[in-house]
Structures are given as structure tokens and as C-alpha cells.
N, C-alpha and C positions, 0 to 999 in steps of 0.2 A: 215686836219690831213692826212699825207701821208700814204699810204698803208703799208710801212715798219713799222712805228710806231704802226699802228692798229695791225699787226701781233705779234709784241714784246709784247703789252699790253694782247693780247689774251693768249699768251704763258705764261706770268706772272700770269694770272688769273687761268690758267688750272694747273700750278705748285702750286700755293697756295691752290687750291681747293684740289689737290691731297693729300697734306700734312695734311690738315685739316681731310679729310676722312680717312687717314691712321690712325691717332691718335685716331679719334673717334671709328673707328672699332676695334682698339687694346683695348680701353675701354670696348666695348661691348663684346669682346671675353672673357675680364677678368670676367665681370659680369656673363656671360653665364656659365663660368666654376664654378664659386661659385654657381650659382643657380643649375646646375646638380651634381656636386660633393660635395657641401658644407655640413656640418654637422651642425644643429642648436643647439644652447645651450645658456644658460644665463650667462652673464658675469657681474662682480661687477667692477665699476669704481674705480680706486685706485688713480688715479693723473690726472689733466688736465694741459696742458701746451700750451702756445701760444707764437709764435716766431715772430719778426717783423724784416724783412731783408730789407737792402737797398742796391741797386746795382747801378753802374754808367753805363750807356749805352754809346755806342760809340759817340753819339752826345753830350754827356757831362752832359746830364739831368739824374737825379736819378729816379729809379724805386723802388717803395715800394712793398713789398709783405708780407703778413700774413700768417703763418701756424698755423693750429689748431690740436692738437693731444690730444687723451685721452689714458691713460694707463689702461689696463684692466687685470683682472684675471679671469681664468675659468678652470674648469675641462673638460677634453676630455671625450668622451664616452668611455666606456671599451668594445672595440669590441670583445675582447677574452674571456669575461666572459659568462659562460653559464647562460642563462637568466631563464631557468627553476628552479624553487624553490626546494631546496633540504630539507630533513628532518633534523630536528634538532637532532644531535646524540652526544654521548660522547663515545669515544673509548679508549681502553687501548692498547698501542703497546707492543712489546716483552720485553721492559725494565720495564713495569709497569706504565709508565707515561701516564697520561690521557690527551687527546686532544679533543677538541670540535668543531663541526661543527655547526656554528650559523644559517645556513638556506641559504637564498638568498645571493649570492655574491655582492659585492660592485659594484655599477653601475658607480663609478667614475673611470676616468683613471689617467692621469697624470695632474698635476697642470701646467698651462702655464701662464706666464706674457708676454704681447705684447702690442705694440703701434698701434693705429689705427688713421688714418687722417680723420678728419671730417670737415663739412662745419661750417662757422661761426655761422649760425643761431642755428644749433645743439649745438655747443659749448657752446653758451650763456646760453641754458637751461639744461646743465647738471651739476651734482655736484658729488662730491666724495661720494661713497657709493650707487649710484644709480645702479639699475640692469637693464641691456639692453640686447636685443636679438641680438646675432651675429651668423656669419656662419664663420666656420673654415674648412681648407682643411685637410683631414685626413692623406695624404701623407706629409703635412708640416703644423704641427698644430699651428705654430707662425704666419701663414699668416691668417688674418681674416678681415672681414669687417662687417659693420652694416647690420642687416637682411633687414631693410626698403630700402636699396640701390637696392635690386634686385626684389623688388615687383613691 
């Protein structure tokens, strides 16, 4: 094998390894961001969806790919609520109307419906109505991942 071909193969291997490491590190950064900033909550599975795609490659061969998604709903944590318990009181305002404070404020925030991509093995074992642990980002509550992905 000539020296020129050996150098070309070496450059090709370095480029392919660089691309692989870039995407691998990008995925690790995403998981670390969820691990440090994510808020854990329990979500309910409301729908499961699998999609089977076929794409034609340049060589003329077909490539088949399956995508597995679960649609979930969950309540965010109410970060603005005062967690201290308040006394139950009934008050009369200046018009004579009664208002009641029932004590501890609601711990639920907003209701979120979102889709999470999952692996095939997990998808096969999940059913509608199942409760799962997830992490969501407080600054973008619709972005969520399974809790077990960051463990």
C-alpha cells in the first residue's frame, strides 16, 4: 500500500471519529443539562406511537428506521407558591362578600402535554395510563426526558 493511500485512510478515520465524538458529546451535554437543571415529576402516558420510515440511499438500497414515541401529560411544580401552610380563614370584604382561604396553596403548576422519544424495549413495555418518572426543564417545560436516562 502506498504512503499516499495510507495518509488518506488515516485522515478519513480521524474525520469519522471526530464526527462520532461530536455527536456523542452533544448528547452527553444534553443529559448533563437535564441532570443539573431538570425538575422531577410523575407523568401519565396518554398515547404511544411508533413510526416506520423507509428512505432510499444514494446506492439505491432502502434504509428502514423505526421511531418510538410516548405522549405524556404532567403538571409542573408551582415554583411561585408559598410552601408555608396558611391558616384556614374566612374573611368578609368591604362589600360584605365572604372569601375563604383554604390553607396550603396548590402545588400544581401548569398542565403540559408533550411527546418523548424512547427506545424500542421501553416502548414495548409501556401502556396508556402508566405513571412514569420524567425530568423537565423549568425554562422550557415542554422538553422532557425519562428520569432513568440520566441515572
